N, C-alpha and C positions, 0 to 999 in steps of 0.2 A: 441432766440430759448433754450430751457431749458435742462442743462446738465444729463447725462444717471444718475446718483442720485437723482436730483430730481423728474426724470422722475419717477425711483422704488419710489416713498415715496408716490406721486401722484398715482402712481395706483396702491399699496396697501391702500391707504386709501379710491380712489371709490371703488375698491376688500370690505375692509370690508365694508364699506356703503351699497352694493348693496344690501351682501350675509345677513348685519342684517337688513337691509332693515330702516338704520336710517337719516338720515337727516349728511350734514357737511353744516357748518360757509361755505363761497362765496369763487371760489378757489381767487380769487382776493385778499384778507385776510389774507389765509395760504400760498398763493405760490407769495411771493409779486413782483420777475419777471416773474410770470406770465403776458404775453403781449397778444394780441388781435386777433394773427396768430396764437399761441400755443392752444389758445383757441378755436378758430374755430379746429385747426386738433384735441383736445380732443374731440368734438361733433361730427365728422366725421367716 
């Protein structure tokens, strides 16, 4: 499970990409501690 600091960084990155309609690197490369369960929670 991701810690609060990592969740904050992830949320900012996703929000910025959404606002700027930009692409981001695969999250598994940027956030190496991200596991499949975390990914499914983010996508939900």
